[in-house]
C-alpha positions as CSV (number, residue, x, y, z in Angstrom):
1,M,-34.7,29.6,0.6
2,M,-36.2,32.9,1.1
3,E,-37.3,31.9,4.2
4,L,-34.2,30.3,5.2
5,C,-32.4,33.6,4.4
6,K,-35.1,35.6,6.2
7,S,-35.1,33.9,9.4
8,L,-30.8,33.6,9.3
9,Q,-30.8,37.3,8.2
10,L,-28.6,36.0,5.6
11,L,-28.0,36.5,1.9
12,G,-28.2,33.4,-0.3
13,G,-28.6,31.8,-4.0
14,F,-29.7,28.5,-5.2
15,V,-29.5,26.9,-8.0
16,C,-32.2,23.9,-8.4
17,E,-30.5,20.7,-10.1
18,F,-33.3,18.4,-10.1
19,E,-36.9,18.4,-9.9
20,E,-37.9,14.7,-8.2
21,L,-41.0,13.2,-10.4
22,D,-43.6,11.5,-8.1
23,S,-43.3,7.8,-9.6
24,P,-44.7,4.4,-8.0
25,I,-41.2,3.1,-8.6
26,R,-39.7,5.1,-5.8
27,R,-38.3,3.7,-2.8
28,L,-40.0,4.8,0.5
29,R,-37.5,6.6,1.8
30,D,-37.0,8.6,-2.0
31,T,-40.8,9.5,-2.0
32,G,-40.3,13.2,-0.5
33,G,-40.2,15.0,-4.0
34,G,-39.5,18.7,-4.3
35,V,-36.5,19.8,-5.7
36,H,-32.6,19.7,-4.5
37,G,-29.5,21.9,-5.6
38,N,-26.5,23.7,-4.4
39,A,-26.7,27.1,-2.1
40,I,-24.5,29.8,-0.8
41,L,-25.2,31.6,2.0
42,S,-23.6,35.0,3.3
43,K,-23.6,38.0,5.5
44,H,-22.1,39.8,3.0
45,D,-22.7,41.2,-0.1
46,I,-22.7,38.5,-3.1
47,D,-23.2,38.0,-6.6
48,F,-24.4,35.0,-8.2
49,R,-23.9,33.0,-11.3
50,V,-24.3,29.3,-12.5
51,L,-21.5,27.3,-14.0
52,K,-22.6,24.5,-16.7
53,H,-20.5,21.6,-16.9
54,R,-19.2,20.0,-20.3
55,K,-21.1,17.2,-20.1
56,D,-23.4,15.3,-17.7
57,A,-21.7,12.5,-15.8
58,F,-25.2,10.9,-15.8
59,N,-28.2,11.3,-18.1
60,W,-31.2,11.4,-15.2
61,E,-33.8,12.2,-17.3
62,K,-33.2,8.9,-19.4
63,D,-31.6,7.0,-17.0
64,G,-33.3,7.7,-13.7
65,A,-35.8,5.4,-13.4
66,Q,-33.4,2.8,-13.7
67,L,-32.1,3.7,-9.9
68,R,-35.8,4.0,-9.2
69,E,-35.6,7.9,-8.8
70,P,-37.1,9.6,-11.8
71,R,-36.2,13.1,-12.0
72,K,-35.6,16.0,-14.3
73,G,-32.4,18.1,-14.2
74,R,-28.6,18.0,-14.4
75,R,-25.8,18.9,-11.9
76,Y,-24.7,22.6,-11.9
77,T,-22.0,24.5,-9.8
78,L,-23.1,27.6,-7.7
79,V,-20.5,30.3,-8.0
80,G,-20.9,33.3,-5.5
81,T,-18.4,36.0,-5.3
82,V,-18.3,37.6,-1.7
83,T,-17.8,41.3,-1.3
84,A,-16.6,42.4,2.1
85,S,-14.6,45.6,2.1
86,P,-12.0,46.1,3.5
87,L,-11.3,42.5,2.7
88,P,-10.9,41.3,-1.0
89,P,-13.6,39.6,-3.1
90,I,-13.8,36.1,-2.6
91,V,-15.2,33.6,-5.3
92,C,-17.0,30.6,-3.7
93,Y,-17.8,27.5,-5.8
94,C,-20.7,25.0,-4.4
95,V,-20.4,21.8,-6.1
96,H,-22.1,18.6,-5.9
97,L,-20.4,15.9,-8.4
98,E,-22.4,13.0,-9.4
99,V,-22.5,9.6,-7.4
100,F,-23.9,7.5,-10.0
101,T,-20.6,7.3,-12.1
102,G,-16.7,6.7,-11.7
103,I,-13.7,8.8,-11.4
104,I,-13.4,9.9,-15.0
105,S,-16.8,11.6,-15.0
106,R,-16.2,13.0,-11.9
107,I,-13.1,14.5,-12.8
108,M,-14.0,15.5,-16.1
109,N,-16.8,17.6,-14.4
110,F,-14.6,18.9,-11.9
111,S,-12.1,20.3,-14.2
112,D,-14.8,22.7,-15.3
113,I,-14.4,24.4,-11.9
114,F,-10.6,24.6,-12.3
115,E,-10.8,26.0,-15.5
116,D,-13.2,28.4,-14.5
117,A,-11.2,29.5,-11.2
118,A,-8.0,30.0,-13.5
119,S,-10.0,32.2,-15.8
120,L,-11.0,34.6,-12.9
121,A,-7.2,33.8,-10.8
122,E,-5.6,37.4,-12.0
123,K,-8.7,39.4,-11.1
124,Y,-9.9,37.3,-8.0
125,P,-7.0,35.4,-6.7
126,H,-8.7,34.5,-3.4
127,Q,-11.1,31.5,-4.1
128,I,-12.7,28.2,-2.4
129,I,-14.3,25.3,-3.7
130,G,-16.5,23.7,-1.1
131,G,-18.9,20.7,-1.5
132,D,-19.4,16.9,-1.6
133,L,-16.9,15.6,-4.7
134,N,-18.5,12.1,-3.9
135,T,-15.0,10.7,-4.0
136,M,-16.1,7.2,-3.2
137,V,-14.5,4.5,-5.2
138,Q,-12.8,2.3,-2.8
139,S,-13.3,-0.9,-0.4
140,I,-16.2,-2.5,-1.4
141,V,-17.9,0.3,-3.5
142,R,-15.4,-1.4,-6.1
143,L,-17.6,-4.1,-6.6
144,S,-20.8,-2.1,-7.5
145,P,-21.7,-1.4,-10.9
146,K,-24.1,0.9,-9.6
147,Y,-21.6,3.3,-8.1
148,A,-18.2,2.3,-9.6
149,R,-19.3,2.7,-13.6
150,D,-15.5,3.0,-15.2
151,R,-12.2,1.1,-15.2
152,Y,-10.6,2.8,-12.3
153,R,-12.7,0.9,-9.9
154,F,-9.6,-1.6,-10.6
155,M,-7.1,0.6,-11.9
156,S,-7.2,2.7,-8.8
157,V,-6.6,-0.5,-6.4
158,G,-4.4,0.6,-3.6
159,D,-5.9,4.1,-3.1
160,T,-9.0,5.7,-1.6
161,E,-10.6,7.9,-4.4
162,S,-9.9,10.9,-2.4
163,N,-6.0,9.5,-2.1
164,W,-6.1,8.9,-5.8
165,F,-7.8,12.5,-6.6
166,D,-5.4,14.1,-4.6
167,R,-2.3,13.1,-6.2
168,H,-3.7,13.1,-9.7
169,V,-5.4,16.5,-10.0
170,M,-4.8,18.4,-6.7
171,A,-1.0,17.8,-7.0
172,V,-0.7,18.9,-10.7
173,Y,0.2,22.6,-10.7
174,R,-1.2,24.5,-13.6
175,D,1.4,26.6,-15.3
176,S,2.7,27.5,-19.0
177,Q,5.3,24.9,-19.1
178,H,3.1,21.9,-18.9
179,E,-0.1,22.1,-20.8
180,Y,-1.8,18.8,-19.9
181,N,-2.2,16.5,-16.8
182,L,0.3,13.9,-17.7
183,R,-0.6,12.1,-14.4
184,L,-4.1,11.7,-15.6
185,A,-2.7,10.8,-19.2
186,A,-0.6,7.8,-17.5
187,A,-3.7,6.5,-16.3
188,G,-2.7,6.8,-12.4
189,F,0.3,4.4,-12.8
190,P,2.3,4.2,-9.9
191,F,5.8,4.3,-10.6
192,S,7.0,7.9,-9.5
193,I,7.7,10.3,-12.4
194,A,8.8,7.6,-14.9
195,P,5.8,7.2,-16.6
196,I,5.3,11.0,-17.2
197,R,8.5,11.1,-18.9
198,V,7.6,8.0,-21.2
199,I,4.3,10.0,-22.1
200,R,6.3,13.0,-22.5
201,F,8.6,11.5,-24.7
202,I,5.7,9.5,-26.8
203,W,3.7,12.4,-27.1
204,R,6.8,14.6,-28.7
205,L,7.5,11.4,-31.0
206,L,3.8,11.3,-32.3
207,G,2.7,14.8,-31.6
208,T,-0.6,13.8,-30.1
209,L,-1.8,12.4,-27.0
210,K,-4.5,10.4,-28.5
211,L,-3.1,7.1,-27.5
212,F,-2.9,8.2,-24.0
213,E,-6.6,9.5,-24.0
214,W,-7.7,6.3,-25.1
215,V,-5.7,4.5,-22.6
216,S,-6.5,6.5,-19.4
217,G,-10.0,7.4,-20.5
218,F,-9.7,11.3,-20.3
219,D,-10.5,13.2,-23.1
220,I,-8.1,16.0,-24.2
221,E,-9.8,18.8,-22.7
222,T,-10.0,17.3,-19.5
223,L,-6.5,16.4,-19.3
224,K,-5.7,20.4,-20.2
225,R,-8.2,21.7,-17.5
226,A,-7.6,19.2,-14.6
227,R,-4.3,21.2,-13.5
228,N,-4.7,22.9,-10.0
229,P,-4.6,26.9,-10.2
230,G,-3.4,27.0,-6.8
231,F,-6.0,25.1,-4.4
232,Y,-5.1,23.1,-1.5
233,D,-7.4,21.2,0.9
234,P,-6.6,21.4,4.7
235,W,-7.6,17.9,5.4
236,D,-5.6,15.0,5.3
237,P,-7.2,13.0,2.0
238,N,-8.1,10.0,4.0
239,E,-10.4,11.9,6.5
240,V,-13.6,10.3,6.7
241,T,-16.6,12.5,6.4
242,L,-19.2,9.6,5.8
243,H,-19.5,6.1,7.1
244,N,-22.3,4.1,5.9
245,P,-23.9,1.8,8.3
246,G,-24.9,-0.5,5.7
247,Y,-22.7,-3.0,4.3
248,F,-22.0,-4.3,7.9
249,G,-20.0,-0.8,8.3
250,L,-17.3,-1.5,5.8
251,F,-17.4,1.4,3.6
252,K,-16.2,5.0,5.1
253,A,-14.7,7.7,2.9
254,K,-13.5,11.4,2.4
255,L,-16.4,12.8,0.1
256,D,-16.2,16.3,1.1
257,W,-13.6,19.0,0.5
258,T,-12.6,22.4,1.5
259,M,-10.5,23.9,-1.1
260,V,-8.9,27.2,-0.7
261,R,-6.6,29.5,-2.8
262,C,-4.5,32.4,-1.7
263,M,-5.8,32.1,1.7
264,D,-4.4,30.7,5.1
265,V,-6.3,28.7,7.1
266,R,-5.8,29.1,10.6
267,H,-8.6,26.8,12.4
268,K,-10.6,24.1,10.9
269,W,-13.2,22.0,12.7
270,I,-15.0,18.8,11.5
271,G,-18.5,17.9,13.1
272,N,-21.8,15.7,13.3
273,R,-19.4,12.8,13.8
274,D,-22.4,10.7,15.1
275,Y,-24.3,11.7,11.7
276,S,-27.1,12.2,13.5
277,A,-28.1,15.4,11.6
278,S,-26.9,14.2,8.2
279,D,-25.4,11.2,6.6
280,H,-22.2,13.5,6.2
281,A,-19.8,14.9,8.5
282,Y,-19.6,19.0,8.1
283,L,-16.1,20.5,7.4
284,M,-15.4,24.1,8.6
285,V,-12.5,26.5,7.8
286,K,-11.6,30.0,9.0
287,V,-9.3,31.6,6.8
288,T,-7.2,34.8,6.3
289,P,-6.8,36.4,2.5
290,D,-3.1,36.2,1.5
291,S,-1.0,39.4,1.0
292,K,-0.5,40.8,-2.3
293,E,3.2,39.7,-1.6
294,K,1.9,36.0,-1.3
295,V,-0.4,36.4,-4.2
296,A,2.5,37.1,-6.2
297,N,4.3,33.8,-5.4
298,V,1.0,31.8,-5.5
299,H,3.1,28.7,-6.6
300,E,5.5,28.3,-3.8
301,V,3.1,29.3,-1.2
302,W,0.7,26.5,-2.4
303,K,3.8,23.9,-2.4
304,T,4.2,25.1,1.3
305,R,0.8,24.5,2.6
306,R,0.4,21.4,0.4
307,Q,3.4,19.8,2.6
308,Q,2.1,21.6,5.9
309,W,-1.7,20.1,5.7
310,Q,-1.8,17.0,3.6
311,P,0.8,14.1,4.7
312,N,0.0,11.7,1.5
313,G,3.2,9.5,2.2
314,S,2.1,6.1,2.1
315,A,-0.3,5.8,-0.6
316,P,2.6,5.6,-3.5
317,Y,4.4,3.1,-1.7
318,R,1.5,0.7,-1.3
319,R,0.4,1.5,-5.2
320,T,3.9,1.0,-6.2
321,A,4.0,-2.4,-4.4
322,I,0.7,-3.2,-6.1
323,G,1.7,-2.4,-9.3
324,V,5.3,-4.3,-9.3
325,S,3.2,-7.4,-8.2
326,V,0.5,-7.1,-10.8
327,L,3.5,-6.5,-13.5
328,L,5.3,-9.3,-12.2
329,L,2.4,-11.6,-12.3
330,V,1.4,-10.8,-15.7
331,A,4.9,-11.0,-16.8
332,T,5.2,-14.5,-15.2
333,L,2.3,-15.7,-16.8
334,L,3.2,-14.3,-20.0
335,A,6.7,-16.5,-19.7
336,H,4.9,-19.4,-19.0
337,W,2.2,-18.9,-21.8
338,I,5.5,-18.3,-24.1
339,L,7.1,-21.5,-23.0
340,Y,4.0,-23.7,-23.3
341,I,3.3,-22.6,-26.9
342,F,7.1,-23.3,-27.4
343,S,7.3,-26.7,-26.2
344,S,3.8,-27.5,-27.9
345,L,5.3,-26.4,-31.2
346,Q,8.9,-28.6,-30.2
347,H,6.4,-31.6,-29.3
348,K,4.5,-31.1,-32.7
349,L,7.6,-31.1,-34.9
350,G,9.1,-33.8,-33.1
351,I,12.3,-31.6,-32.2
């Protein structure tokens, strides 16, 4: 890292997530060893700290050998505060979420970033979150117990994970009137806001969300933290940043994100489309910090920019169609089962 910064004449910070352990069980392509983690480079003054997540999405020290990748460490998010006068300070988050898990654990870890960003928003309103979120549970990945490890491998059918994440996390604004993310509590149920009203009614009736924690798989702290404090991503939720040539070329997804808060995206670029330099495409954005007037009106500006940059229109209709079809199928099977039981009883009783 020091050599990189010296050669580029930049300041930089690096957080080591993992030390790769030499082992005969490793595949040939994974025998490089060394360490890996997250880094931020800047030509301006920058202060660093490390954000530790509440829980590990995958226990590498215990279970890494099962994947033939023994290693020591855990996932961290690197945070850097850039000072470039006369511009306002900008808080930058560099994140790499776990790939060997599922939607529940990824959102649980990501919610820690939203919570941290919200705690700094008054002092540092201009922020950016960039990195590989591994939003990949879709297509043939749903069939893999290695990469899709929770109930949403099936409960998100009809969506890409990036689209699902956009509508159930990015679209839920954090304000004082809504203490929890009820879209997550509804387990991604596809019918408009009807399930949210039902959840809110039952919540008030029972005085607890425990039932919906069990149904959705998201704990109460994640439901509280996974509310967007004003970030938007200036890319289509289905923009492809990884296209795996394996599996007959069937898998492609948006894994990478550049979320900005209180900044206007003026230009954006995507490169490495041939994946010659990396297995990911790269994303770049050119931004201008918002004025004090826009910062003071962050909620309305956020809504406008989401509408501008994210034409996420077709997925809700697909999921609604799938949801209705599944419900009709279940209702039909249940009705046939009830009729079968009833006719059997009539036959036994000689009616």
